[in-house]
TORDRENPA-707910 format. One line per field, with one value per residue: residue in three letters; chain; y, z, x of N, C-alpha, C, CB in turn. Coordinates in steps of 0.1 Angstrom, whole numbers. Glycine has a CB too. Layout:
<sites>
r [ALA  ...] .
c [A  ...] .
n.y [Y  ...] .
n.z [Z  ...] .
n.x [X  ...] .
ca.y [Y  ...] .
ca.z [Z  ...] .
ca.x [X  ...] .
c.y [Y  ...] .
c.z [Z  ...] .
c.x [X  ...] .
cb.y [Y  ...] .
cb.z [Z  ...] .
cb.x [X  ...] .
</sites>
This chain:
<sites>
r [MET  PRO  VAL  LYS  LEU  ASN  GLY  SER  THR  SER  GLY  SER  ILE  THR  ILE  ASP  VAL  THR  ALA  VAL  ALA  GLY  THR  ASN  THR  GLN  THR  LEU  VAL  ALA  ALA  THR  GLY  THR  LEU  ALA  PRO  LEU  ILE  SER  GLY  THR  ALA  GLN  ALA  GLN  PRO  ALA  SER  PRO  ALA  ALA  ALA  ASN  VAL  ASP  PHE  THR  ASN  ILE  PRO  SER  TRP  VAL  LYS  ARG  VAL  THR  VAL  MET  LEU  ASN  ASN  VAL  SER  THR  ASN  GLY  VAL  SER  PRO  PRO  LEU  ILE  GLN  ILE  GLY  SER  GLY  SER  VAL  THR  SER  SER  GLY  TYR  LEU  GLY  ILE  ALA  VAL  SER  MET  ALA  THR  SER  ALA  GLY  ILE  THR  GLY  SER  ASN  ALA  THR  THR  GLY  PHE  GLN  ILE  SER  SER  ILE  LEU  ALA  ALA  ASN  VAL  ILE  HIS  GLY  ILE  MET  THR  ILE  ASN  LEU  VAL  ASP  SER  ALA  THR  PHE  ASN  TYR  THR  ALA  SER  PHE  SER  GLY  GLY  CYS  THR  SER  PRO  VAL  ASN  ALA  LEU  VAL  SER  SER  GLY  SER  VAL  THR  LEU  THR  GLY  LEU  LEU  ASP  ARG  VAL  ARG  ILE  THR  THR  VAL  GLY  GLY  ALA  ASN  THR  PHE  ASP  ALA  GLY  THR  ILE  ASN  ILE  LEU  TYR  GLU] .
c [A  A  A  A  A  A  A  A  A  A  A  A  A  A  A  A  A  A  A  A  A  A  A  A  A  A  A  A  A  A  A  A  A  A  A  A  A  A  A  A  A  A  A  A  A  A  A  A  A  A  A  A  A  A  A  A  A  A  A  A  A  A  A  A  A  A  A  A  A  A  A  A  A  A  A  A  A  A  A  A  A  A  A  A  A  A  A  A  A  A  A  A  A  A  A  A  A  A  A  A  A  A  A  A  A  A  A  A  A  A  A  A  A  A  A  A  A  A  A  A  A  A  A  A  A  A  A  A  A  A  A  A  A  A  A  A  A  A  A  A  A  A  A  A  A  A  A  A  A  A  A  A  A  A  A  A  A  A  A  A  A  A  A  A  A  A  A  A  A  A  A  A  A  A  A  A  A  A  A  A  A  A  A  A  A  A  A  A  A  A  A  A  A  A  A  A] .
n.y [-703  -700  -724  -716  -729  -726  -698  -696  -705  -726  -759  -788  -810  -831  -858  -882  -908  -928  -961  -988  -1009  -1000  -976  -950  -931  -895  -871  -837  -813  -781  -757  -743  -713  -697  -696  -699  -678  -678  -668  -647  -640  -617  -617  -630  -616  -632  -627  -610  -577  -568  -603  -627  -650  -664  -666  -654  -658  -640  -633  -651  -661  -670  -689  -704  -736  -744  -741  -729  -732  -722  -722  -705  -711  -711  -708  -714  -700  -720  -757  -768  -781  -766  -756  -757  -741  -737  -723  -712  -683  -684  -697  -733  -754  -781  -813  -826  -850  -865  -868  -863  -871  -873  -876  -882  -880  -888  -892  -912  -919  -905  -902  -886  -883  -857  -836  -809  -792  -795  -804  -800  -816  -814  -812  -798  -764  -750  -759  -753  -748  -756  -761  -766  -769  -781  -778  -789  -782  -813  -817  -795  -797  -810  -794  -806  -806  -816  -818  -819  -818  -817  -814  -802  -799  -781  -780  -799  -822  -832  -847  -844  -852  -851  -852  -848  -845  -824  -814  -785  -756  -745  -727  -725  -699  -687  -690  -705  -700  -717  -729  -761  -759  -730  -712  -705  -684  -672  -665  -669  -663  -667  -666  -674  -675  -689  -690  -706] .
n.z [-151  -164  -160  -148  -160  -146  -149  -176  -201  -217  -224  -200  -170  -150  -130  -107  -93  -65  -67  -52  -69  -81  -95  -110  -138  -153  -175  -176  -202  -209  -221  -253  -271  -271  -257  -274  -271  -263  -285  -290  -315  -330  -316  -339  -337  -346  -365  -391  -406  -441  -441  -432  -456  -450  -425  -419  -409  -409  -418  -400  -380  -396  -373  -359  -347  -338  -338  -327  -332  -323  -318  -311  -295  -327  -356  -389  -423  -436  -447  -451  -440  -419  -423  -419  -437  -445  -453  -469  -482  -497  -494  -490  -507  -514  -517  -491  -465  -447  -425  -410  -382  -370  -340  -336  -312  -323  -349  -353  -359  -383  -410  -433  -460  -459  -484  -490  -473  -434  -420  -404  -391  -392  -392  -393  -405  -382  -364  -337  -332  -312  -301  -308  -329  -331  -350  -362  -366  -388  -398  -407  -429  -451  -448  -437  -421  -392  -383  -356  -342  -315  -301  -302  -310  -304  -302  -326  -297  -302  -311  -322  -339  -358  -379  -400  -425  -446  -470  -473  -491  -480  -453  -430  -426  -427  -418  -424  -420  -432  -450  -463  -498  -502  -496  -482  -450  -421  -390  -366  -331  -319  -336  -331  -330  -311  -313  -313] .
n.x [-94  -59  -35  -5  32  57  60  49  17  24  32  34  21  34  14  18  -1  -6  -15  -31  -25  3  14  2  5  -5  -6  -12  -19  -15  -36  -33  -40  -70  -104  -131  -158  -195  -218  -246  -271  -296  -325  -354  -385  -415  -446  -426  -425  -423  -447  -424  -406  -382  -357  -326  -293  -266  -230  -218  -188  -155  -145  -160  -175  -197  -234  -264  -298  -326  -364  -393  -423  -433  -450  -461  -477  -486  -487  -462  -435  -407  -375  -340  -314  -278  -249  -220  -207  -230  -265  -272  -292  -289  -276  -280  -282  -308  -334  -364  -384  -421  -442  -466  -497  -518  -517  -498  -467  -446  -425  -400  -373  -352  -338  -329  -325  -319  -349  -376  -402  -438  -469  -494  -503  -511  -495  -477  -441  -415  -383  -349  -322  -287  -263  -234  -194  -181  -153  -130  -116  -127  -152  -175  -205  -228  -261  -289  -322  -345  -374  -409  -443  -472  -507  -515  -505  -472  -440  -408  -382  -347  -325  -291  -268  -243  -220  -200  -185  -169  -160  -193  -212  -236  -270  -304  -334  -365  -391  -401  -399  -403  -424  -443  -450  -437  -455  -458  -443  -407  -375  -338  -308  -274  -237  -212] .
ca.y [-692  -706  -730  -714  -735  -717  -684  -699  -712  -739  -770  -798  -810  -850  -860  -897  -912  -947  -967  -1004  -1017  -994  -960  -943  -916  -888  -856  -827  -803  -766  -751  -734  -707  -691  -705  -691  -672  -683  -655  -650  -635  -607  -628  -623  -621  -633  -622  -599  -570  -580  -615  -633  -667  -670  -660  -651  -649  -640  -631  -659  -660  -682  -698  -708  -749  -749  -729  -737  -727  -720  -721  -705  -709  -708  -712  -709  -697  -728  -769  -773  -779  -759  -767  -750  -747  -732  -722  -707  -675  -680  -703  -742  -760  -793  -820  -827  -860  -862  -877  -858  -876  -869  -886  -875  -888  -888  -893  -921  -919  -907  -894  -884  -882  -844  -831  -797  -787  -801  -803  -805  -820  -813  -814  -787  -748  -745  -763  -744  -756  -753  -766  -764  -776  -781  -780  -793  -786  -824  -817  -784  -797  -808  -784  -815  -804  -826  -812  -825  -816  -820  -805  -806  -787  -780  -782  -811  -829  -837  -850  -840  -855  -852  -858  -848  -839  -816  -810  -771  -755  -736  -728  -715  -683  -680  -699  -698  -707  -714  -739  -767  -749  -719  -703  -705  -674  -676  -659  -667  -671  -656  -676  -670  -685  -695  -700  -709] .
ca.z [-150  -168  -152  -150  -159  -142  -157  -187  -202  -220  -215  -192  -157  -148  -119  -101  -83  -64  -65  -44  -79  -86  -99  -122  -143  -158  -179  -176  -212  -207  -235  -263  -279  -267  -257  -281  -265  -270  -291  -293  -325  -330  -321  -349  -337  -363  -380  -395  -418  -441  -433  -441  -459  -450  -412  -424  -400  -415  -410  -388  -379  -398  -362  -353  -349  -335  -342  -322  -341  -315  -321  -294  -303  -340  -369  -406  -425  -442  -444  -459  -430  -416  -431  -420  -443  -439  -461  -472  -492  -502  -490  -497  -506  -519  -511  -476  -461  -435  -419  -398  -378  -357  -329  -326  -305  -331  -361  -351  -365  -393  -413  -442  -464  -464  -493  -497  -454  -423  -422  -387  -396  -388  -399  -397  -405  -373  -352  -328  -329  -299  -298  -308  -337  -331  -361  -357  -378  -382  -404  -411  -443  -462  -445  -432  -410  -392  -375  -355  -340  -301  -298  -302  -313  -297  -312  -314  -291  -314  -307  -334  -340  -372  -381  -410  -426  -457  -468  -480  -504  -473  -435  -425  -422  -429  -416  -432  -415  -441  -454  -479  -508  -495  -501  -468  -447  -406  -388  -350  -331  -323  -342  -329  -328  -307  -319  -305] .
ca.x [-79  -49  -25  7  39  69  52  41  5  21  37  26  20  28  14  20  -7  -3  -29  -34  -16  9  15  -8  10  -15  -1  -20  -13  -22  -42  -30  -52  -82  -117  -143  -171  -207  -223  -262  -274  -300  -340  -365  -399  -422  -443  -419  -432  -437  -443  -411  -403  -370  -353  -313  -287  -253  -219  -213  -171  -150  -142  -176  -174  -212  -244  -275  -307  -339  -373  -398  -437  -427  -457  -466  -493  -490  -486  -447  -426  -400  -364  -331  -303  -266  -238  -205  -207  -246  -274  -267  -303  -292  -266  -283  -285  -310  -344  -373  -398  -427  -448  -481  -506  -532  -517  -485  -453  -446  -410  -395  -358  -345  -323  -326  -318  -323  -359  -381  -417  -447  -485  -505  -499  -516  -486  -467  -433  -407  -371  -331  -310  -276  -251  -217  -187  -171  -142  -127  -104  -140  -165  -185  -212  -240  -270  -299  -333  -353  -384  -421  -454  -487  -524  -517  -492  -465  -425  -401  -365  -340  -309  -286  -255  -243  -205  -201  -176  -163  -165  -201  -211  -248  -283  -316  -346  -372  -399  -398  -406  -396  -435  -451  -446  -440  -465  -457  -430  -396  -362  -324  -288  -263  -230  -194] .
c.y [-701  -714  -723  -726  -727  -707  -688  -707  -722  -747  -783  -800  -828  -854  -876  -900  -929  -950  -983  -1009  -1018  -980  -958  -934  -908  -877  -850  -815  -793  -764  -741  -728  -703  -696  -695  -687  -676  -670  -659  -640  -625  -617  -620  -629  -624  -631  -609  -585  -567  -592  -622  -647  -671  -660  -661  -646  -651  -634  -637  -662  -668  -693  -704  -726  -752  -740  -736  -731  -729  -711  -723  -700  -705  -712  -704  -706  -707  -743  -776  -767  -773  -768  -752  -752  -735  -731  -714  -699  -671  -694  -716  -750  -771  -801  -826  -840  -860  -870  -866  -868  -869  -877  -882  -887  -894  -892  -906  -911  -913  -898  -893  -879  -865  -844  -818  -783  -799  -797  -812  -807  -816  -812  -808  -774  -746  -751  -751  -751  -748  -764  -760  -772  -770  -787  -774  -794  -803  -827  -803  -786  -799  -803  -795  -811  -814  -818  -822  -817  -816  -811  -808  -794  -792  -777  -789  -816  -832  -836  -847  -841  -852  -853  -850  -843  -832  -815  -795  -769  -747  -735  -722  -703  -678  -691  -696  -703  -703  -727  -748  -761  -733  -706  -700  -693  -674  -664  -662  -667  -661  -672  -666  -679  -685  -698  -698  -717] .
c.z [-153  -159  -160  -150  -159  -155  -170  -189  -210  -214  -209  -178  -156  -135  -115  -89  -85  -63  -57  -55  -84  -86  -111  -129  -153  -162  -183  -192  -210  -223  -242  -271  -265  -266  -264  -271  -271  -271  -295  -305  -321  -328  -331  -343  -350  -359  -382  -404  -426  -440  -441  -445  -451  -438  -422  -412  -407  -410  -398  -392  -381  -386  -356  -357  -343  -336  -336  -328  -328  -321  -313  -303  -319  -350  -379  -406  -433  -441  -444  -442  -428  -418  -427  -427  -440  -451  -458  -484  -496  -496  -495  -497  -516  -513  -496  -474  -452  -435  -406  -397  -370  -354  -326  -321  -312  -342  -362  -354  -381  -400  -429  -450  -467  -474  -492  -482  -446  -420  -408  -391  -387  -397  -405  -394  -391  -359  -346  -326  -318  -300  -305  -316  -333  -345  -358  -370  -376  -387  -410  -423  -451  -455  -445  -421  -406  -382  -367  -343  -329  -301  -305  -308  -301  -304  -324  -312  -301  -312  -322  -334  -355  -371  -397  -413  -441  -457  -478  -489  -495  -460  -436  -422  -424  -422  -420  -425  -426  -440  -464  -485  -507  -496  -489  -457  -431  -401  -371  -346  -329  -325  -336  -328  -318  -315  -311  -313] .
c.x [-66  -43  -10  20  52  69  44  30  10  30  29  29  20  25  11  11  -5  -15  -23  -22  -4  8  9  2  3  -7  -13  -15  -17  -26  -36  -41  -61  -89  -125  -155  -182  -215  -242  -265  -286  -320  -344  -376  -404  -440  -437  -426  -423  -434  -433  -410  -389  -367  -336  -308  -270  -242  -217  -197  -169  -142  -149  -176  -190  -224  -254  -289  -323  -350  -382  -410  -438  -440  -458  -474  -496  -492  -468  -438  -416  -387  -348  -317  -290  -257  -233  -207  -224  -249  -271  -280  -301  -278  -272  -287  -294  -327  -351  -389  -404  -437  -453  -491  -518  -528  -502  -473  -452  -430  -407  -380  -357  -335  -320  -327  -320  -337  -366  -396  -427  -463  -491  -501  -502  -506  -476  -456  -420  -390  -357  -329  -303  -272  -240  -207  -178  -159  -136  -117  -116  -151  -178  -197  -225  -247  -280  -308  -340  -361  -394  -428  -465  -497  -519  -508  -483  -450  -417  -388  -366  -329  -306  -276  -254  -227  -208  -190  -167  -165  -180  -205  -223  -256  -297  -326  -362  -382  -394  -405  -405  -409  -444  -440  -446  -447  -468  -443  -416  -386  -348  -316  -281  -251  -216  -187] .
cb.y [-683  -699  -748  -705  -744  -725  -673  -702  -704  -742  -764  -810  -801  -862  -851  -900  -906  -955  -968  -1012  -1015  -999  -954  -931  -918  -884  -856  -819  -805  -752  -745  -739  -719  -685  -710  -701  -659  -695  -652  -646  -645  -595  -630  -626  -611  -656  -621  -606  -557  -580  -624  -631  -672  -670  -671  -643  -653  -636  -618  -674  -657  -677  -695  -697  -757  -754  -725  -737  -737  -712  -725  -693  -697  -717  -715  -716  -683  -726  -776  -760  -787  -752  -771  -749  -750  -741  -720  -720  -683  -678  -697  -747  -751  -792  -811  -817  -866  -846  -893  -839  -887  -855  -892  -863  -881  -876  -877  -936  -935  -903  -904  -880  -892  -839  -835  -796  -773  -798  -808  -790  -836  -805  -815  -789  -737  -747  -777  -740  -764  -758  -779  -766  -778  -787  -776  -811  -773  -836  -826  -777  -810  -821  -769  -826  -790  -841  -803  -839  -821  -819  -793  -811  -787  -770  -765  -822  -842  -830  -868  -828  -873  -843  -879  -844  -851  -802  -823  -758  -748  -726  -716  -717  -674  -676  -702  -701  -702  -712  -734  -780  -752  -714  -710  -726  -665  -680  -662  -680  -679  -641  -676  -662  -680  -705  -698  -719] .
cb.z [-131  -172  -150  -141  -168  -138  -162  -194  -207  -233  -205  -198  -151  -152  -114  -96  -82  -50  -83  -46  -88  -95  -100  -115  -150  -150  -191  -158  -225  -200  -233  -272  -292  -271  -240  -295  -265  -263  -307  -279  -334  -343  -308  -366  -331  -371  -390  -402  -416  -454  -431  -435  -477  -466  -393  -436  -382  -426  -408  -384  -369  -406  -356  -366  -341  -322  -358  -307  -358  -301  -330  -277  -297  -342  -367  -418  -432  -450  -455  -480  -429  -405  -457  -410  -459  -428  -473  -475  -503  -522  -492  -492  -508  -536  -511  -471  -457  -433  -413  -402  -372  -355  -320  -337  -294  -333  -368  -363  -364  -397  -405  -443  -479  -454  -509  -511  -443  -413  -436  -371  -397  -380  -394  -390  -417  -373  -357  -313  -343  -283  -300  -294  -351  -320  -374  -347  -381  -384  -413  -399  -445  -470  -460  -426  -411  -387  -383  -355  -346  -288  -300  -289  -333  -287  -319  -316  -283  -324  -299  -337  -334  -380  -382  -416  -423  -456  -475  -469  -519  -478  -421  -421  -432  -445  -402  -447  -398  -453  -459  -484  -508  -505  -514  -461  -454  -397  -398  -343  -347  -307  -363  -319  -338  -303  -334  -289] .
cb.x [-75  -43  -26  9  37  85  64  48  -6  21  42  27  6  41  5  35  -22  6  -38  -54  -19  10  29  -22  22  -27  11  -18  -15  -11  -55  -21  -62  -87  -123  -149  -172  -215  -212  -273  -277  -292  -354  -365  -408  -418  -454  -409  -440  -446  -455  -398  -401  -360  -357  -313  -290  -254  -217  -224  -163  -142  -138  -193  -161  -213  -248  -275  -307  -336  -373  -389  -444  -412  -469  -467  -497  -485  -498  -442  -422  -403  -370  -330  -307  -261  -238  -194  -198  -252  -286  -253  -315  -294  -252  -293  -277  -308  -335  -378  -398  -431  -445  -492  -510  -540  -515  -485  -448  -461  -396  -403  -355  -339  -323  -341  -329  -315  -361  -379  -419  -442  -494  -519  -507  -533  -476  -472  -428  -419  -371  -320  -308  -272  -253  -217  -176  -175  -143  -123  -89  -146  -169  -178  -217  -236  -278  -296  -336  -345  -382  -427  -461  -487  -533  -525  -495  -469  -423  -403  -356  -342  -307  -292  -243  -253  -191  -200  -183  -164  -153  -201  -202  -251  -284  -319  -348  -364  -409  -400  -421  -380  -444  -453  -453  -427  -475  -465  -429  -390  -362  -322  -273  -267  -229  -194] .
</sites>
């Protein structure tokens, strides 16, 4: 509920709080503008028909500052790690700076640099991945975005973390979920996004 100041939702309120050592003054500034909603995309069940090498979410509004990509029971038919790419007008496939780390009870810790997207490490085609990647706008003047992934996979037990950044040519309007090299297809699970 908005705070009204003399019938207006703009301006500020000053509150004096008396403490033992003296008086503290705090100013509350009323918010201007509107609160952006949290929007859910359309869940994409896999495998699609025909099987998809890319799962795309497009037409993301220009006011969006954060996108959350959700992977539930997702696997592919190959051994290339999943990759999330973003874009403005088209998908950006270069210029990413990042790292993806896999921590498996059977194989130890492995990692790789990621330059073609925000990579999610996995080690086998049979891996079933669960987790979320959050992509945030860092600077609307330079179109710089940063991302982080937290999740894991089963068969075998494996914790997955990654992070990265990329600068686009404009505001993000699309997200692509694919694999490194783009040749493998998704064969199980559900992929969706939230944006705000």
